[in-house]
Structures are given as C-alpha cells and as structure tokens.
Backbone as XML, in Angstrom:
<?xml version="1.0"?>
<chain id="A" units="angstrom">
  <residue number="1" name="GLU">
    <atom name="N" x="0.822" y="-1.206" z="0.000"/>
    <atom name="CA" x="0.000" y="0.000" z="0.000"/>
    <atom name="C" x="0.862" y="1.264" z="0.000"/>
  </residue>
  <residue number="2" name="HIS">
    <atom name="N" x="1.923" y="1.277" z="0.804"/>
    <atom name="CA" x="2.774" y="2.465" z="0.927"/>
    <atom name="C" x="4.141" y="2.278" z="0.275"/>
  </residue>
  <residue number="3" name="MET">
    <atom name="N" x="4.349" y="1.166" z="-0.391"/>
    <atom name="CA" x="5.680" y="0.812" z="-0.887"/>
    <atom name="C" x="6.291" y="1.872" z="-1.805"/>
  </residue>
  <residue number="4" name="ASP">
    <atom name="N" x="5.496" y="2.559" z="-2.583"/>
    <atom name="CA" x="6.040" y="3.548" z="-3.519"/>
    <atom name="C" x="6.457" y="4.839" z="-2.828"/>
  </residue>
  <residue number="5" name="LYS">
    <atom name="N" x="6.166" y="4.992" z="-1.534"/>
    <atom name="CA" x="6.452" y="6.241" z="-0.827"/>
    <atom name="C" x="7.438" y="6.085" z="0.325"/>
  </residue>
  <residue number="6" name="ILE">
    <atom name="N" x="7.774" y="4.861" z="0.711"/>
    <atom name="CA" x="8.500" y="4.667" z="1.971"/>
    <atom name="C" x="9.878" y="5.317" z="2.017"/>
  </residue>
  <residue number="7" name="PHE">
    <atom name="N" x="10.500" y="5.574" z="0.875"/>
    <atom name="CA" x="11.810" y="6.218" z="0.877"/>
    <atom name="C" x="11.705" y="7.731" z="0.672"/>
  </residue>
  <residue number="8" name="ASP">
    <atom name="N" x="10.498" y="8.260" z="0.546"/>
    <atom name="CA" x="10.303" y="9.705" z="0.399"/>
    <atom name="C" x="10.554" y="10.402" z="1.733"/>
  </residue>
  <residue number="9" name="PRO">
    <atom name="N" x="11.313" y="11.510" z="1.716"/>
    <atom name="CA" x="11.513" y="12.261" z="2.956"/>
    <atom name="C" x="10.179" y="12.719" z="3.541"/>
  </residue>
  <residue number="10" name="PHE">
    <atom name="N" x="10.053" y="12.578" z="4.839"/>
    <atom name="CA" x="8.900" y="13.011" z="5.638"/>
    <atom name="C" x="7.666" y="12.135" z="5.477"/>
  </residue>
  <residue number="11" name="PHE">
    <atom name="N" x="7.767" y="11.019" z="4.745"/>
    <atom name="CA" x="6.634" y="10.097" z="4.681"/>
    <atom name="C" x="6.628" y="9.255" z="5.949"/>
  </residue>
  <residue number="12" name="THR">
    <atom name="N" x="5.492" y="9.187" z="6.611"/>
    <atom name="CA" x="5.361" y="8.379" z="7.818"/>
    <atom name="C" x="3.941" y="7.859" z="7.949"/>
  </residue>
  <residue number="13" name="THR">
    <atom name="N" x="3.822" y="6.727" z="8.586"/>
    <atom name="CA" x="2.502" y="6.182" z="8.924"/>
    <atom name="C" x="2.289" y="6.276" z="10.422"/>
  </residue>
  <residue number="14" name="LYS">
    <atom name="N" x="3.224" y="6.929" z="11.130"/>
    <atom name="CA" x="3.191" y="6.987" z="12.591"/>
    <atom name="C" x="2.578" y="8.274" z="13.145"/>
  </residue>
  <residue number="15" name="GLY">
    <atom name="N" x="2.002" y="9.100" z="12.304"/>
    <atom name="CA" x="1.425" y="10.353" z="12.801"/>
    <atom name="C" x="2.509" y="11.258" z="13.353"/>
  </residue>
  <residue number="16" name="THR">
    <atom name="N" x="2.274" y="11.819" z="14.528"/>
    <atom name="CA" x="3.229" y="12.757" z="15.123"/>
    <atom name="C" x="4.398" y="12.057" z="15.803"/>
  </residue>
  <residue number="17" name="GLU">
    <atom name="N" x="4.369" y="10.743" z="15.878"/>
    <atom name="CA" x="5.441" y="10.000" z="16.541"/>
    <atom name="C" x="6.693" y="9.855" z="15.680"/>
  </residue>
  <residue number="18" name="GLY">
    <atom name="N" x="6.568" y="9.988" z="14.381"/>
    <atom name="CA" x="7.718" y="9.798" z="13.501"/>
    <atom name="C" x="7.986" y="11.016" z="12.649"/>
  </residue>
  <residue number="19" name="THR">
    <atom name="N" x="9.239" y="11.136" z="12.200"/>
    <atom name="CA" x="9.599" y="12.255" z="11.321"/>
    <atom name="C" x="9.528" y="11.868" z="9.854"/>
  </residue>
  <residue number="20" name="GLY">
    <atom name="N" x="9.592" y="10.571" z="9.571"/>
    <atom name="CA" x="9.577" y="10.122" z="8.188"/>
    <atom name="C" x="10.904" y="10.291" z="7.484"/>
  </residue>
  <residue number="21" name="LEU">
    <atom name="N" x="11.973" y="10.430" z="8.254"/>
    <atom name="CA" x="13.286" y="10.637" z="7.642"/>
    <atom name="C" x="14.167" y="9.391" z="7.641"/>
  </residue>
  <residue number="22" name="GLY">
    <atom name="N" x="13.878" y="8.425" z="8.473"/>
    <atom name="CA" x="14.749" y="7.263" z="8.644"/>
    <atom name="C" x="15.100" y="6.541" z="7.364"/>
  </residue>
  <residue number="23" name="LEU">
    <atom name="N" x="14.112" y="6.075" z="6.625"/>
    <atom name="CA" x="14.395" y="5.318" z="5.404"/>
    <atom name="C" x="14.958" y="6.204" z="4.299"/>
  </residue>
  <residue number="24" name="ALA">
    <atom name="N" x="14.573" y="7.472" z="4.277"/>
    <atom name="CA" x="15.142" y="8.397" z="3.289"/>
    <atom name="C" x="16.636" y="8.584" z="3.549"/>
  </residue>
  <residue number="25" name="ILE">
    <atom name="N" x="17.016" y="8.671" z="4.818"/>
    <atom name="CA" x="18.428" y="8.815" z="5.174"/>
    <atom name="C" x="19.194" y="7.541" z="4.829"/>
  </residue>
  <residue number="26" name="VAL">
    <atom name="N" x="18.621" y="6.395" z="5.170"/>
    <atom name="CA" x="19.257" y="5.115" z="4.836"/>
    <atom name="C" x="19.491" y="5.024" z="3.334"/>
  </residue>
  <residue number="27" name="TRP">
    <atom name="N" x="18.459" y="5.329" z="2.557"/>
    <atom name="CA" x="18.565" y="5.266" z="1.092"/>
    <atom name="C" x="19.712" y="6.148" z="0.595"/>
  </residue>
  <residue number="28" name="GLY">
    <atom name="N" x="19.772" y="7.379" z="1.103"/>
    <atom name="CA" x="20.811" y="8.311" z="0.674"/>
    <atom name="C" x="22.213" y="7.825" z="1.002"/>
  </residue>
  <residue number="29" name="ILE">
    <atom name="N" x="22.408" y="7.316" z="2.215"/>
    <atom name="CA" x="23.728" y="6.829" z="2.623"/>
    <atom name="C" x="24.146" y="5.629" z="1.774"/>
  </residue>
  <residue number="30" name="VAL">
    <atom name="N" x="23.235" y="4.693" z="1.598"/>
    <atom name="CA" x="23.550" y="3.494" z="0.818"/>
    <atom name="C" x="23.859" y="3.869" z="-0.631"/>
  </residue>
  <residue number="31" name="GLU">
    <atom name="N" x="23.071" y="4.748" z="-1.220"/>
    <atom name="CA" x="23.321" y="5.196" z="-2.596"/>
    <atom name="C" x="24.669" y="5.907" z="-2.710"/>
  </residue>
  <residue number="32" name="ASP">
    <atom name="N" x="25.000" y="6.760" z="-1.726"/>
    <atom name="CA" x="26.279" y="7.475" z="-1.749"/>
    <atom name="C" x="27.469" y="6.523" z="-1.718"/>
  </residue>
  <residue number="33" name="HIS">
    <atom name="N" x="27.272" y="5.341" z="-1.177"/>
    <atom name="CA" x="28.346" y="4.354" z="-1.092"/>
    <atom name="C" x="28.277" y="3.319" z="-2.219"/>
  </residue>
  <residue number="34" name="GLY">
    <atom name="N" x="27.473" y="3.597" z="-3.233"/>
    <atom name="CA" x="27.391" y="2.710" z="-4.387"/>
    <atom name="C" x="26.576" y="1.460" z="-4.147"/>
  </residue>
  <residue number="35" name="GLY">
    <atom name="N" x="25.700" y="1.505" z="-3.153"/>
    <atom name="CA" x="24.904" y="0.335" z="-2.809"/>
    <atom name="C" x="23.478" y="0.411" z="-3.299"/>
  </residue>
  <residue number="36" name="ASP">
    <atom name="N" x="22.678" y="-0.512" z="-2.786"/>
    <atom name="CA" x="21.301" y="-0.666" z="-3.235"/>
    <atom name="C" x="20.439" y="-1.092" z="-2.050"/>
  </residue>
  <residue number="37" name="VAL">
    <atom name="N" x="19.222" y="-0.578" z="-1.988"/>
    <atom name="CA" x="18.255" y="-0.992" z="-0.971"/>
    <atom name="C" x="17.066" y="-1.609" z="-1.687"/>
  </residue>
  <residue number="38" name="GLN">
    <atom name="N" x="16.706" y="-2.814" z="-1.281"/>
    <atom name="CA" x="15.526" y="-3.477" z="-1.835"/>
    <atom name="C" x="14.563" y="-3.768" z="-0.696"/>
  </residue>
  <residue number="39" name="VAL">
    <atom name="N" x="13.273" y="-3.734" z="-1.008"/>
    <atom name="CA" x="12.266" y="-4.022" z="0.011"/>
    <atom name="C" x="11.204" y="-4.931" z="-0.589"/>
  </residue>
  <residue number="40" name="SER">
    <atom name="N" x="10.771" y="-5.880" z="0.212"/>
    <atom name="CA" x="9.650" y="-6.731" z="-0.183"/>
    <atom name="C" x="8.754" y="-6.890" z="1.034"/>
  </residue>
  <residue number="41" name="SER">
    <atom name="N" x="7.453" y="-6.962" z="0.795"/>
    <atom name="CA" x="6.510" y="-7.025" z="1.900"/>
    <atom name="C" x="5.361" y="-7.956" z="1.556"/>
  </residue>
  <residue number="42" name="VAL">
    <atom name="N" x="4.943" y="-8.720" z="2.549"/>
    <atom name="CA" x="3.790" y="-9.597" z="2.418"/>
    <atom name="C" x="2.826" y="-9.218" z="3.536"/>
  </residue>
  <residue number="43" name="PRO">
    <atom name="N" x="1.643" y="-8.686" z="3.187"/>
    <atom name="CA" x="0.681" y="-8.284" z="4.212"/>
    <atom name="C" x="0.398" y="-9.424" z="5.195"/>
  </residue>
  <residue number="44" name="GLY">
    <atom name="N" x="0.443" y="-9.086" z="6.462"/>
    <atom name="CA" x="0.178" y="-10.062" z="7.508"/>
    <atom name="C" x="1.369" y="-10.923" z="7.882"/>
  </residue>
  <residue number="45" name="GLU">
    <atom name="N" x="2.446" y="-10.849" z="7.083"/>
    <atom name="CA" x="3.636" y="-11.658" z="7.365"/>
    <atom name="C" x="4.840" y="-10.813" z="7.756"/>
  </residue>
  <residue number="46" name="GLY">
    <atom name="N" x="5.043" y="-9.694" z="7.094"/>
    <atom name="CA" x="6.175" y="-8.842" z="7.433"/>
    <atom name="C" x="6.830" y="-8.223" z="6.216"/>
  </residue>
  <residue number="47" name="THR">
    <atom name="N" x="7.867" y="-7.450" z="6.505"/>
    <atom name="CA" x="8.593" y="-6.718" z="5.477"/>
    <atom name="C" x="10.073" y="-7.030" z="5.603"/>
  </residue>
  <residue number="48" name="ARG">
    <atom name="N" x="10.733" y="-7.190" z="4.461"/>
    <atom name="CA" x="12.163" y="-7.481" z="4.450"/>
    <atom name="C" x="12.885" y="-6.383" z="3.682"/>
  </residue>
  <residue number="49" name="PHE">
    <atom name="N" x="13.914" y="-5.831" z="4.319"/>
    <atom name="CA" x="14.793" y="-4.863" z="3.678"/>
    <atom name="C" x="16.129" y="-5.545" z="3.431"/>
  </residue>
  <residue number="50" name="THR">
    <atom name="N" x="16.647" y="-5.405" z="2.227"/>
    <atom name="CA" x="17.955" y="-5.948" z="1.881"/>
    <atom name="C" x="18.838" y="-4.784" z="1.462"/>
  </residue>
  <residue number="51" name="ILE">
    <atom name="N" x="19.959" y="-4.637" z="2.152"/>
    <atom name="CA" x="20.914" y="-3.578" z="1.841"/>
    <atom name="C" x="22.165" y="-4.241" z="1.298"/>
  </residue>
  <residue number="52" name="ARG">
    <atom name="N" x="22.572" y="-3.817" z="0.120"/>
    <atom name="CA" x="23.780" y="-4.354" z="-0.507"/>
    <atom name="C" x="24.772" y="-3.218" z="-0.711"/>
  </residue>
  <residue number="53" name="LEU">
    <atom name="N" x="25.975" y="-3.449" z="-0.243"/>
    <atom name="CA" x="27.051" y="-2.480" z="-0.400"/>
    <atom name="C" x="28.225" y="-3.159" z="-1.094"/>
  </residue>
  <residue number="54" name="PRO">
    <atom name="N" x="28.947" y="-2.420" z="-1.933"/>
    <atom name="CA" x="30.105" y="-3.025" z="-2.585"/>
    <atom name="C" x="31.196" y="-3.324" z="-1.555"/>
  </residue>
  <residue number="55" name="ALA">
    <atom name="N" x="31.930" y="-4.409" z="-1.764"/>
    <atom name="CA" x="33.012" y="-4.784" z="-0.854"/>
    <atom name="C" x="34.156" y="-3.775" z="-0.912"/>
  </residue>
  <residue number="56" name="LYS">
    <atom name="N" x="34.358" y="-3.201" z="-2.078"/>
    <atom name="CA" x="35.407" y="-2.202" z="-2.258"/>
    <atom name="C" x="34.810" y="-1.011" z="-2.989"/>
  </residue>
  <residue number="57" name="PRO">
    <atom name="N" x="35.330" y="0.185" z="-2.718"/>
    <atom name="CA" x="34.825" y="1.349" z="-3.460"/>
    <atom name="C" x="35.190" y="1.236" z="-4.934"/>
  </residue>
  <residue number="58" name="PRO">
    <atom name="N" x="34.407" y="1.871" z="-5.805"/>
    <atom name="CA" x="34.735" y="1.832" z="-7.230"/>
    <atom name="C" x="36.085" y="2.491" z="-7.493"/>
  </residue>
  <residue number="59" name="VAL">
    <atom name="N" x="36.787" y="1.981" z="-8.473"/>
    <atom name="CA" x="38.092" y="2.531" z="-8.840"/>
    <atom name="C" x="37.877" y="3.755" z="-9.716"/>
  </residue>
  <residue number="60" name="VAL">
    <atom name="N" x="38.483" y="4.857" z="-9.321"/>
    <atom name="CA" x="38.398" y="6.091" z="-10.097"/>
    <atom name="C" x="39.760" y="6.312" z="-10.741"/>
  </residue>
  <residue number="61" name="VAL">
    <atom name="N" x="39.770" y="6.413" z="-12.050"/>
    <atom name="CA" x="41.016" y="6.618" z="-12.784"/>
    <atom name="C" x="41.114" y="8.089" z="-13.149"/>
  </residue>
  <residue number="62" name="ALA">
    <atom name="N" x="42.151" y="8.722" z="-12.630"/>
    <atom name="CA" x="42.366" y="10.134" z="-12.944"/>
    <atom name="C" x="43.085" y="10.238" z="-14.283"/>
  </residue>
  <residue number="63" name="THR">
    <atom name="N" x="42.639" y="11.158" z="-15.088"/>
    <atom name="CA" x="43.290" y="11.382" z="-16.378"/>
    <atom name="C" x="43.928" y="12.760" z="-16.374"/>
  </residue>
  <residue number="64" name="ALA">
    <atom name="N" x="45.088" y="12.825" z="-16.978"/>
    <atom name="CA" x="45.782" y="14.109" z="-17.070"/>
    <atom name="C" x="45.138" y="14.947" z="-18.163"/>
  </residue>
  <residue number="65" name="PRO">
    <atom name="N" x="45.070" y="16.248" z="-17.954"/>
    <atom name="CA" x="44.510" y="17.109" z="-19.006"/>
    <atom name="C" x="45.406" y="17.071" z="-20.244"/>
  </residue>
  <residue number="66" name="PRO">
    <atom name="N" x="44.818" y="17.221" z="-21.424"/>
    <atom name="CA" x="45.622" y="17.208" z="-22.660"/>
    <atom name="C" x="46.631" y="18.345" z="-22.669"/>
  </residue>
  <residue number="67" name="GLU">
    <atom name="N" x="47.802" y="18.054" z="-23.212"/>
    <atom name="CA" x="48.856" y="19.091" z="-23.265"/>
    <atom name="C" x="48.890" y="19.780" z="-24.587"/>
  </residue>
</chain>
C-alpha cells in the first residue's frame, strides 16, 4: 500500500510520533556508497529490507589534461 512512498523524505505512517526521515536517510547513505536498498513485503507476514554495499569502493582513474 505504501511501498512507492517509503523512501520519500517526511513520509510516515506513525502520525506525530515519527519524522519520516529514517528510510530516506538510509537510502541516501547506501546510494552514496554505491549500494542498493531493496524491500519486499507480504501483508500479515512482514517486510524485508535488503541492503547491498560493494566490498570495495569503485576505482576512479584520474586522467591528465591534454597538453
């Protein structure tokens, strides 16, 4: 029901008890590190979050400016 919004900043189902920033922050941090967040949910059974991060940072090759 809410799956398309859960990573949106300030989205919450907790009313005044939540800020709605938690999953948005997680998403941003994981993305900044070259990772991925996946979510699957089965009503009445639960929700699973899978966070994947690369074992090593991507290799950045610096190139010298043309002379």
